[in-house]
N, CA, C and O atoms as a DFTB+ gen file, in Angstrom:
640 C
 N C O
     1  1      19.229     -35.063      15.468
     2  2      18.191     -34.374      16.456
     3  2      17.423     -35.625      16.209
     4  3      17.619     -36.597      15.481
     5  1      16.347     -35.240      17.173
     6  2      15.347     -36.578      17.068
     7  2      14.160     -35.752      17.388
     8  3      14.205     -34.593      17.801
     9  1      12.981     -36.524      17.137
    10  2      11.805     -35.476      17.666
    11  2      10.544     -37.091      18.467
    12  3      10.378     -38.274      18.169
    13  1      10.082     -36.320      19.330
    14  2       9.857     -37.188      20.234
    15  2       8.263     -36.511      21.223
    16  3       8.145     -35.319      21.506
    17  1       6.972     -37.839      21.681
    18  2       6.769     -36.897      22.337
    19  2       7.048     -36.382      23.424
    20  3       8.038     -36.794      24.029
    21  1       6.199     -35.283      23.992
    22  2       6.886     -34.538      25.131
    23  2       6.538     -35.846      26.182
    24  3       5.635     -36.672      26.051
    25  1       7.542     -35.755      27.247
    26  2       6.826     -35.894      28.477
    27  2       7.292     -35.107      29.877
    28  3       8.224     -34.305      29.915
    29  1       6.593     -35.430      30.840
    30  2       6.306     -34.456      32.153
    31  2       7.546     -33.953      32.187
    32  3       7.532     -32.724      32.240
    33  1       8.834     -34.531      32.177
    34  2       9.961     -34.090      32.271
    35  2      10.883     -32.961      31.700
    36  3      11.833     -32.251      32.031
    37  1       9.794     -33.287      30.334
    38  2      10.772     -32.077      29.554
    39  2       9.746     -30.913      30.170
    40  3      10.243     -29.933      29.617
    41  1       8.706     -30.418      30.907
    42  2       8.036     -29.354      30.948
    43  2       8.953     -27.992      31.303
    44  3       8.602     -26.923      30.805
    45  1       9.966     -28.042      32.048
    46  2      10.693     -27.492      32.278
    47  2      11.253     -26.716      31.044
    48  3      10.955     -25.544      30.815
    49  1      12.013     -27.400      30.337
    50  2      12.572     -27.571      28.884
    51  2      11.278     -26.405      28.710
    52  3      11.271     -25.287      29.226
    53  1      10.345     -26.920      27.955
    54  2       9.442     -26.285      27.119
    55  2       9.275     -24.925      27.698
    56  3       9.653     -23.958      27.038
    57  1       8.771     -24.772      28.812
    58  2       8.920     -23.575      29.142
    59  2       9.988     -22.388      28.690
    60  3       9.785     -21.258      28.246
    61  1      11.290     -23.160      29.006
    62  2      12.101     -22.315      28.863
    63  2      12.142     -21.458      27.260
    64  3      12.435     -20.282      27.047
    65  1      11.705     -22.610      26.216
    66  2      11.766     -21.942      24.748
    67  2      10.986     -21.350      24.714
    68  3      11.129     -20.309      24.073
    69  1       9.523     -21.642      25.441
    70  2       8.063     -20.998      25.298
    71  2       8.254     -19.248      26.171
    72  3       7.609     -18.304      25.715
    73  1       8.984     -19.091      27.134
    74  2       9.000     -17.787      27.967
    75  2       9.999     -16.735      26.784
    76  3       9.557     -15.686      26.315
    77  1      11.512     -17.352      26.440
    78  2      11.906     -17.233      25.457
    79  2      11.440     -16.558      24.342
    80  3      11.974     -15.543      23.895
    81  1      10.297     -17.183      23.807
    82  2       9.933     -16.783      22.478
    83  2       8.637     -15.800      22.246
    84  3       8.242     -15.308      21.189
    85  1       7.933     -15.632      23.993
    86  2       7.149     -14.672      23.952
    87  2       7.378     -13.725      24.561
    88  3       6.361     -13.045      24.699
    89  1       8.294     -13.285      25.050
    90  2       8.862     -12.114      25.530
    91  2       9.429     -11.117      24.813
    92  3       9.757      -9.967      25.108
    93  1       9.500     -11.902      23.594
    94  2       9.851     -10.436      22.387
    95  2       8.261     -10.017      21.831
    96  3       8.305      -8.981      21.167
    97  1       7.417     -10.371      21.910
    98  2       5.893      -9.781      21.813
    99  2       6.200      -9.566      20.145
   100  3       6.028      -8.485      19.582
   101  1       6.681     -10.787      19.473
   102  2       6.793     -10.230      18.284
   103  2       6.492     -11.666      17.320
   104  3       6.826     -11.760      16.139
   105  1       5.786     -12.747      18.111
   106  2       5.366     -13.876      17.141
   107  2       4.464     -14.056      17.331
   108  3       3.593     -13.946      16.469
   109  1       4.099     -14.613      19.193
   110  2       2.632     -14.889      19.672
   111  2       1.687     -14.514      19.825
   112  3       1.880     -13.299      19.881
   113  1       0.599     -14.697      19.960
   114  2      -0.351     -13.504      20.751
   115  2      -0.485     -13.767      22.420
   116  3      -1.451     -13.323      23.042
   117  1       0.518     -14.484      23.026
   118  2       0.452     -15.190      24.579
   119  2       1.188     -13.681      25.354
   120  3       2.280     -13.239      24.997
   121  1       0.674     -13.304      26.013
   122  2       0.752     -11.995      27.238
   123  2       2.415     -12.588      27.661
   124  3       2.799     -13.710      27.994
   125  1       3.195     -11.212      27.463
   126  2       5.025     -11.767      27.900
   127  2       4.720     -12.231      29.384
   128  3       5.243     -13.309      29.665
   129  1       4.000     -11.652      30.360
   130  2       4.253     -11.829      31.510
   131  2       3.313     -13.202      32.343
   132  3       3.118     -13.397      33.542
   133  1       2.884     -13.964      31.156
   134  2       2.776     -15.544      31.130
   135  2       3.427     -15.851      32.449
   136  3       4.416     -15.408      33.033
   137  1       2.410     -16.876      32.743
   138  2       3.350     -17.708      33.913
   139  2       3.657     -19.376      33.231
   140  3       3.075     -19.738      32.208
   141  1       4.615     -20.250      33.949
   142  2       4.708     -20.956      33.634
   143  2       3.499     -22.038      33.927
   144  3       3.312     -23.088      33.311
   145  1       3.006     -21.704      34.629
   146  2       1.731     -22.897      34.705
   147  2       0.254     -23.025      33.784
   148  3      -0.509     -23.985      33.682
   149  1       0.176     -21.431      33.068
   150  2      -0.864     -20.947      32.246
   151  2       0.622     -21.384      30.854
   152  3       0.783     -20.956      31.997
   153  1       1.026     -21.512      30.451
   154  2       1.848     -22.275      29.119
   155  2       1.995     -23.331      29.070
   156  3       2.077     -23.895      27.980
   157  1       2.103     -24.142      30.501
   158  2       2.389     -25.402      30.655
   159  2       0.721     -26.393      30.299
   160  3       0.306     -27.474      29.881
   161  1       0.332     -25.231      30.764
   162  2      -1.473     -25.753      30.717
   163  2      -1.829     -25.600      29.468
   164  3      -2.852     -26.215      29.167
   165  1      -1.306     -24.956      28.590
   166  2      -2.123     -24.390      27.216
   167  2      -1.348     -25.422      26.243
   168  3      -1.872     -26.304      25.562
   169  1      -0.123     -25.137      26.331
   170  2       0.869     -26.160      25.176
   171  2       0.458     -27.553      25.577
   172  3       0.121     -28.250      24.619
   173  1       0.389     -28.268      27.052
   174  2       0.271     -29.374      26.662
   175  2      -0.887     -29.880      27.566
   176  3      -0.726     -30.695      28.475
   177  1      -2.163     -29.267      27.192
   178  2      -3.389     -29.763      27.351
   179  2      -3.395     -30.989      26.770
   180  3      -2.478     -31.524      26.148
   181  1      -5.087     -31.637      27.142
   182  2      -5.635     -32.866      26.761
   183  2      -5.997     -33.008      25.100
   184  3      -5.929     -33.963      24.328
   185  1      -6.389     -31.671      24.943
   186  2      -6.703     -31.447      23.399
   187  2      -5.412     -31.604      22.598
   188  3      -5.633     -31.786      21.401
   189  1      -3.588     -31.573      23.084
   190  2      -3.083     -31.373      21.992
   191  2      -2.145     -32.694      21.916
   192  3      -2.224     -33.274      22.999
   193  1      -1.457     -33.237      21.195
   194  2      -0.326     -33.863      21.234
   195  2       0.636     -33.272      21.059
   196  3       1.004     -32.985      19.920
   197  1       1.442     -32.859      22.365
   198  2       2.793     -32.194      22.318
   199  2       4.066     -33.031      22.138
   200  3       4.107     -34.165      22.614
   201  1       5.060     -32.536      21.497
   202  2       6.606     -33.068      21.155
   203  2       7.260     -32.030      21.525
   204  3       7.003     -30.876      21.869
   205  1       8.200     -32.713      21.377
   206  2       9.312     -32.156      21.850
   207  2      10.777     -32.253      20.441
   208  3      10.799     -33.137      19.585
   209  1      11.801     -31.161      20.553
   210  2      12.758     -31.773      19.003
   211  2      13.751     -31.760      20.457
   212  3      13.779     -31.084      21.486
   213  1      14.576     -32.985      19.856
   214  2      16.057     -33.589      21.398
   215  2      17.183     -33.102      20.301
   216  3      17.225     -33.631      19.190
   217  1      18.110     -32.037      20.697
   218  2      19.606     -32.348      19.602
   219  2      20.381     -31.816      20.564
   220  3      19.859     -30.975      21.296
   221  1      22.163     -32.284      20.830
   222  2      22.675     -32.347      22.027
   223  2      22.268     -32.732      23.415
   224  3      22.735     -32.230      24.437
   225  1      21.337     -33.689      23.358
   226  2      20.790     -33.886      24.678
   227  2      19.979     -33.106      25.531
   228  3      19.812     -33.288      26.737
   229  1      19.363     -32.008      24.648
   230  2      18.862     -31.016      25.383
   231  2      17.344     -30.619      24.461
   232  3      17.356     -30.982      23.285
   233  1      16.550     -30.169      24.779
   234  2      14.900     -29.894      24.480
   235  2      15.577     -28.494      23.256
   236  3      16.223     -27.562      23.736
   237  1      15.361     -28.552      22.062
   238  2      15.998     -27.220      21.213
   239  2      14.515     -27.162      20.755
   240  3      14.451     -26.063      20.204
   241  1      13.408     -27.679      20.685
   242  2      12.192     -26.955      20.055
   243  2      11.211     -28.190      20.724
   244  3      11.305     -29.286      21.279
   245  1      10.378     -27.368      20.340
   246  2       8.762     -27.947      21.099
   247  2       7.514     -27.892      20.020
   248  3       7.500     -26.832      19.395
   249  1       6.572     -28.721      19.711
   250  2       5.456     -27.701      19.054
   251  2       4.461     -28.994      19.243
   252  3       4.835     -30.146      19.465
   253  1       3.142     -28.549      19.107
   254  2       1.990     -29.553      19.500
   255  2       0.723     -29.326      18.058
   256  3       0.491     -28.223      17.563
   257  1       0.186     -30.371      17.696
   258  2      -0.482     -30.681      17.186
   259  2      -2.429     -31.190      17.378
   260  3      -2.655     -32.277      17.910
   261  1      -3.293     -30.562      17.039
   262  2      -4.205     -30.814      17.743
   263  2      -5.702     -30.301      16.270
   264  3      -5.403     -29.446      15.437
   265  1      -7.291     -31.048      16.227
   266  2      -8.007     -30.432      15.584
   267  2      -8.043     -28.737      15.517
   268  3      -7.984     -27.908      16.425
   269  1      -8.138     -28.616      14.373
   270  2      -8.775     -27.235      14.350
   271  2      -9.867     -26.584      15.162
   272  3      -9.959     -25.604      15.901
   273  1     -10.486     -27.335      14.809
   274  2     -12.124     -26.819      15.049
   275  2     -12.634     -28.444      15.499
   276  3     -12.387     -29.487      14.895
   277  1     -13.410     -28.260      16.747
   278  2     -14.645     -29.735      16.839
   279  2     -14.910     -30.482      15.768
   280  3     -14.365     -30.314      14.677
   281  1     -15.951     -31.542      16.075
   282  2     -16.449     -31.822      15.451
   283  2     -16.622     -31.813      13.727
   284  3     -16.053     -32.570      12.941
   285  1     -17.205     -31.150      13.532
   286  2     -17.217     -31.438      11.505
   287  2     -15.997     -30.788      11.255
   288  3     -15.400     -31.417      10.381
   289  1     -15.307     -29.727      11.665
   290  2     -13.885     -29.072      11.434
   291  2     -12.930     -29.966      12.166
   292  3     -11.818     -29.439      12.149
   293  1     -12.925     -31.157      12.826
   294  2     -12.120     -32.133      13.107
   295  2     -10.846     -32.907      12.170
   296  3      -9.920     -33.653      12.489
   297  1     -11.347     -32.275      10.759
   298  2     -10.486     -33.586       9.947
   299  2      -9.236     -32.355       9.674
   300  3      -8.244     -32.608       8.991
   301  1      -9.412     -31.332      10.166
   302  2      -7.650     -30.329       9.806
   303  2      -7.458     -30.027      11.055
   304  3      -8.192     -29.772      12.010
   305  1      -6.666     -30.079      10.930
   306  2      -5.398     -29.921      11.878
   307  2      -4.915     -28.485      12.028
   308  3      -4.972     -27.553      11.226
   309  1      -4.314     -28.563      13.539
   310  2      -3.700     -27.081      13.787
   311  2      -2.455     -27.387      14.144
   312  3      -2.326     -28.581      14.414
   313  1      -1.285     -26.605      14.264
   314  2      -0.391     -26.819      15.368
   315  2       0.675     -25.421      15.394
   316  3       0.585     -24.599      14.482
   317  1       1.616     -25.248      16.443
   318  2       1.969     -24.020      17.035
   319  2       3.656     -24.686      17.543
   320  3       3.685     -25.537      18.432
   321  1       4.659     -24.319      17.045
   322  2       5.877     -24.518      16.994
   323  2       6.671     -23.149      17.623
   324  3       6.477     -21.935      17.681
   325  1       7.643     -24.093      18.036
   326  2       8.467     -22.485      19.200
   327  2      10.242     -23.117      19.116
   328  3      10.308     -24.226      19.647
   329  1      11.154     -22.785      18.749
   330  2      12.112     -23.226      18.535
   331  2      13.063     -22.125      19.695
   332  3      12.696     -20.991      20.004
   333  1      14.505     -22.905      20.263
   334  2      15.226     -22.005      21.039
   335  2      15.840     -21.180      20.014
   336  3      15.904     -21.513      18.830
   337  1      16.393     -19.847      20.605
   338  2      17.126     -19.140      19.494
   339  2      18.338     -19.129      18.868
   340  3      18.873     -18.716      17.839
   341  1      18.661     -19.954      20.227
   342  2      20.414     -20.638      19.780
   343  2      20.538     -21.384      18.950
   344  3      21.686     -21.750      18.699
   345  1      19.040     -22.113      17.909
   346  2      18.706     -23.293      17.335
   347  2      18.285     -22.151      16.070
   348  3      17.631     -22.893      15.338
   349  1      18.281     -21.302      15.648
   350  2      17.577     -20.610      14.792
   351  2      18.493     -20.703      13.256
   352  3      19.706     -20.511      13.174
   353  1      17.768     -20.971      12.348
   354  2      18.315     -21.113      10.874
   355  2      19.523     -23.066      11.319
   356  3      20.583     -23.525      10.892
   357  1      18.739     -23.410      12.080
   358  2      19.701     -24.518      12.399
   359  2      18.767     -25.829      11.651
   360  3      19.208     -26.971      11.785
   361  1      17.365     -25.591      10.801
   362  2      16.763     -26.760      10.032
   363  2      15.592     -27.116      11.439
   364  3      14.550     -27.670      11.089
   365  1      15.678     -26.954      12.254
   366  2      14.733     -27.079      14.011
   367  2      13.516     -27.034      13.500
   368  3      12.824     -28.050      13.554
   369  1      12.948     -25.682      12.819
   370  2      11.663     -25.757      13.080
   371  2      11.320     -26.798      11.549
   372  3      10.530     -27.741      11.593
   373  1      11.989     -26.444      10.422
   374  2      11.607     -27.257       9.340
   375  2      11.225     -28.895       9.690
   376  3      10.200     -29.562       9.550
   377  1      13.023     -29.271      10.382
   378  2      12.096     -31.027      10.794
   379  2      10.659     -31.055      11.646
   380  3       9.778     -31.915      11.638
   381  1      10.740     -29.881      12.336
   382  2       9.479     -30.258      13.343
   383  2       8.088     -29.889      12.459
   384  3       6.995     -30.336      12.806
   385  1       8.240     -29.094      11.377
   386  2       6.824     -28.840      10.530
   387  2       6.546     -30.600       9.494
   388  3       5.484     -31.170       9.245
   389  1       8.240     -31.071       9.060
   390  2       8.250     -32.031       7.965
   391  2       7.295     -33.166       9.307
   392  3       6.137     -33.520       9.086
   393  1       7.860     -33.474      10.285
   394  2       7.396     -34.500      11.160
   395  2       5.784     -34.311      11.396
   396  3       4.966     -35.209      11.199
   397  1       5.472     -33.005      11.849
   398  2       4.419     -32.601      12.827
   399  2       3.081     -33.276      11.002
   400  3       2.207     -34.132      11.144
   401  1       3.374     -32.581       9.647
   402  2       2.864     -33.190       9.060
   403  2       2.448     -34.331       8.620
   404  3       1.296     -34.628       8.303
   405  1       3.850     -35.299       8.585
   406  2       3.940     -36.546       8.648
   407  2       3.231     -37.589      10.371
   408  3       3.100     -38.811      10.430
   409  1       2.954     -36.705      11.364
   410  2       1.944     -37.437      11.872
   411  2       0.669     -37.002      11.944
   412  3      -0.225     -37.700      12.423
   413  1       0.481     -35.814      11.475
   414  2      -1.532     -35.448      11.478
   415  2      -1.818     -36.222      10.804
   416  3      -2.650     -36.999      11.271
   417  1      -1.421     -36.454       9.587
   418  2      -1.399     -37.645       8.271
   419  2      -1.858     -39.074       9.355
   420  3      -2.957     -39.625       9.411
   421  1      -0.613     -39.399      10.131
   422  2      -0.906     -40.456      10.634
   423  2      -2.019     -40.521      11.360
   424  3      -2.519     -41.639      11.483
   425  1      -2.564     -39.571      11.898
   426  2      -3.505     -39.480      12.956
   427  2      -4.739     -39.754      12.029
   428  3      -5.605     -40.579      12.318
   429  1      -4.747     -38.894      10.743
   430  2      -6.145     -39.220      10.089
   431  2      -6.689     -37.364       9.159
   432  3      -7.441     -37.066       8.230
   433  1      -5.777     -36.588      10.108
   434  2      -5.862     -35.414       9.513
   435  2      -5.800     -35.159       8.138
   436  3      -4.844     -35.703       7.585
   437  1      -6.774     -34.277       7.191
   438  2      -6.662     -34.272       5.846
   439  2      -5.564     -33.281       5.167
   440  3      -4.846     -33.435       4.178
   441  1      -5.723     -32.134       6.142
   442  2      -4.953     -30.919       5.954
   443  2      -4.505     -29.738       7.361
   444  3      -4.998     -29.770       8.488
   445  1      -3.996     -29.269       7.118
   446  2      -3.295     -28.528       7.977
   447  2      -3.295     -26.729       8.221
   448  3      -2.626     -26.022       7.466
   449  1      -3.890     -26.296       9.038
   450  2      -3.945     -24.509       8.763
   451  2      -3.897     -24.185      10.043
   452  3      -4.373     -24.758      11.023
   453  1      -3.025     -22.812       9.905
   454  2      -2.482     -21.935      10.460
   455  2      -3.540     -20.904      10.898
   456  3      -4.529     -20.794      10.173
   457  1      -3.425     -19.969      12.241
   458  2      -5.163     -19.817      12.199
   459  2      -4.560     -18.238      12.346
   460  3      -5.392     -17.332      12.286
   461  1      -3.254     -17.917      12.521
   462  2      -2.139     -17.066      13.413
   463  2      -1.219     -16.570      13.109
   464  3      -0.593     -16.056      14.037
   465  1      -0.647     -16.441      11.759
   466  2       0.632     -16.413      11.654
   467  2       0.849     -14.753      11.528
   468  3       0.070     -14.162      10.780
   469  1       2.027     -13.866      12.334
   470  2       2.003     -12.755      12.246
   471  2       2.820     -12.441      10.954
   472  3       3.839     -13.050      10.627
   473  1       2.212     -11.349      10.216
   474  2       2.606     -10.935       9.144
   475  2       4.605     -10.424       8.978
   476  3       5.307     -10.708       8.008
   477  1       4.965      -9.817       9.962
   478  2       5.994      -9.530       9.841
   479  2       6.816     -10.438      10.810
   480  3       7.701     -10.027      11.560
   481  1       6.371     -11.816      10.680
   482  2       7.376     -13.001      11.459
   483  2       7.660     -13.701       9.795
   484  3       7.307     -14.758       9.272
   485  1       8.452     -12.550       9.330
   486  2       8.875     -13.318       7.576
   487  2       9.626     -14.552       7.770
   488  3       9.719     -15.283       6.783
   489  1      10.297     -15.000       9.086
   490  2      10.765     -15.590       9.168
   491  2       9.566     -17.125       9.332
   492  3       9.643     -18.038       8.509
   493  1       9.145     -17.141       9.811
   494  2       7.658     -18.405       9.863
   495  2       7.587     -18.141       8.251
   496  3       8.329     -18.776       7.502
   497  1       6.759     -17.276       7.804
   498  2       5.704     -16.885       6.930
   499  2       7.045     -17.513       5.327
   500  3       6.807     -17.897       4.182
   501  1       8.069     -17.358       5.935
   502  2       9.011     -17.932       4.442
   503  2       9.148     -19.296       4.539
   504  3       9.467     -19.914       3.524
   505  1       8.953     -19.914       5.634
   506  2       9.519     -21.247       6.016
   507  2       8.079     -22.168       5.850
   508  3       8.151     -23.259       5.285
   509  1       6.892     -21.712       6.328
   510  2       5.538     -22.306       6.270
   511  2       5.351     -22.209       4.706
   512  3       4.670     -23.101       4.201
   513  1       5.951     -21.083       3.746
   514  2       5.640     -21.475       2.599
   515  2       6.610     -22.528       1.692
   516  3       6.409     -22.987       0.567
   517  1       7.599     -22.704       2.510
   518  2       8.477     -23.324       1.010
   519  2       8.169     -24.904       1.765
   520  3       8.407     -25.971       1.200
   521  1       7.516     -24.750       3.339
   522  2       6.784     -26.474       3.372
   523  2       5.533     -26.468       2.882
   524  3       4.798     -27.104       3.637
   525  1       4.937     -26.007       1.899
   526  2       3.764     -26.156       1.047
   527  2       2.770     -25.319       1.581
   528  3       1.988     -25.271       0.632
   529  1       2.216     -24.539       2.586
   530  2       1.394     -23.837       2.939
   531  2       0.771     -22.399       2.004
   532  3       1.388     -21.498       1.437
   533  1       0.194     -22.504       2.061
   534  2      -0.406     -21.107       0.867
   535  2      -1.224     -20.435       1.878
   536  3      -1.970     -21.014       2.668
   537  1      -1.026     -19.133       1.795
   538  2      -1.860     -17.750       2.212
   539  2      -3.039     -17.632       1.878
   540  3      -3.289     -17.105       0.794
   541  1      -4.274     -18.178       2.877
   542  2      -5.535     -18.022       2.409
   543  2      -6.007     -17.027       2.772
   544  3      -7.105     -16.751       2.289
   545  1      -5.431     -16.125       3.710
   546  2      -6.297     -15.140       4.196
   547  2      -5.555     -14.025       5.102
   548  3      -4.629     -14.491       5.766
   549  1      -5.764     -12.785       5.238
   550  2      -4.972     -11.709       5.895
   551  2      -6.317     -11.246       6.730
   552  3      -7.426     -10.896       6.327
   553  1      -5.777     -11.383       8.040
   554  2      -6.516     -10.522       8.980
   555  2      -5.963      -9.261       9.403
   556  3      -4.832      -9.120       9.868
   557  1      -7.055      -8.093       9.166
   558  2      -6.033      -6.485       9.508
   559  2      -5.700      -6.230      11.268
   560  3      -6.422      -6.535      12.217
   561  1      -4.661      -5.719      11.273
   562  2      -4.498      -5.570      12.783
   563  2      -4.763      -6.157      13.883
   564  3      -5.214      -5.617      14.893
   565  1      -4.349      -7.902      13.657
   566  2      -4.960      -8.368      14.461
   567  2      -3.896      -8.728      15.840
   568  3      -4.142      -9.067      16.998
   569  1      -2.631      -8.473      15.097
   570  2      -1.700      -8.500      16.722
   571  2      -1.376      -7.526      17.108
   572  3      -1.466      -6.591      16.312
   573  1      -0.922      -7.275      18.291
   574  2       0.173      -5.764      18.717
   575  2       1.124      -6.261      19.141
   576  3       1.425      -6.894      20.152
   577  1       1.643      -5.885      18.180
   578  2       3.502      -5.883      17.809
   579  2       4.011      -5.381      19.187
   580  3       3.405      -4.432      19.685
   581  1       4.845      -5.810      19.717
   582  2       5.846      -5.182      20.772
   583  2       6.675      -3.573      19.891
   584  3       6.819      -2.471      20.421
   585  1       6.910      -3.805      19.072
   586  2       7.629      -2.642      18.616
   587  2       6.861      -1.988      17.447
   588  3       6.792      -0.769      17.292
   589  1       6.295      -2.897      16.644
   590  2       5.087      -2.142      15.527
   591  2       4.163      -2.155      15.480
   592  3       3.599      -2.152      14.386
   593  1       3.374      -2.181      16.842
   594  2       1.976      -1.784      16.699
   595  2       1.212      -2.800      16.083
   596  3       1.585      -3.969      15.992
   597  1       0.362      -2.446      15.748
   598  2      -0.899      -3.397      15.205
   599  2      -0.292      -3.885      13.895
   600  3       0.070      -3.309      12.869
   601  1      -0.303      -4.621      14.130
   602  2       0.155      -6.250      12.184
   603  2      -1.152      -6.857      12.498
   604  3      -2.029      -7.082      13.331
   605  1      -0.544      -7.020      10.829
   606  2      -1.513      -8.063      10.261
   607  2      -1.226      -9.358      10.464
   608  3      -0.080      -9.746      10.693
   609  1      -2.425     -10.258      10.381
   610  2      -1.732     -11.795      10.343
   611  2      -2.559     -12.737       9.591
   612  3      -3.783     -12.681       9.480
   613  1      -1.629     -13.765       8.993
   614  2      -2.427     -14.492       7.730
   615  2      -2.714     -15.857       8.115
   616  3      -1.949     -16.469       8.859
   617  1      -3.854     -16.409       7.615
   618  2      -4.151     -17.437       7.605
   619  2      -3.162     -18.599       6.838
   620  3      -2.533     -18.104       5.903
   621  1      -2.973     -19.687       7.005
   622  2      -2.553     -20.202       6.303
   623  2      -2.785     -21.743       6.162
   624  3      -3.101     -22.280       7.224
   625  1      -2.692     -22.583       5.054
   626  2      -3.167     -23.637       4.751
   627  2      -2.440     -24.688       3.874
   628  3      -1.740     -24.439       2.892
   629  1      -2.654     -25.606       4.267
   630  2      -2.060     -27.312       4.039
   631  2      -2.798     -28.293       3.212
   632  3      -2.997     -29.152       4.071
   633  1      -3.234     -28.664       2.342
   634  2      -3.921     -30.550       2.410
   635  2      -2.736     -31.121       2.540
   636  3      -1.646     -30.713       2.141
   637  1      -3.005     -32.093       3.122
   638  2      -1.963     -33.366       3.899
   639  2      -2.582     -34.148       2.685
   640  3      -2.291     -35.330       2.498
């Protein structure tokens, strides 16, 4: 597997991953009925550096890095990650996170913060903690989980 900047030609594959992930209504706040155009416009917007993980000659994951806040908060990075379900438990998310932290350092960020990690998404919470992130806050009833109803979300942080 290798990771590289996303190209326009990757957009259909990125959309397929996003659609697969958001349809579950259990990890991301995006409306499961979001359109391809809405999601590509968001995920690949000019304020983001978007990447893909490629394995077996196909896109198996995608992520972006951006400034968490503008101006005086722009030294802290933010990122979002998605992996196609067929690649769960194969190290794709871990590889993307490690790459993104190195890339964020290279870009001059001094920390990375995840603003909204759904508490019930134990797979992601555990991975981010293994990657050195700490839970620094919890937002009550922040996410309307498709199966569980109102669920808390974590804010997670790590110095780079």
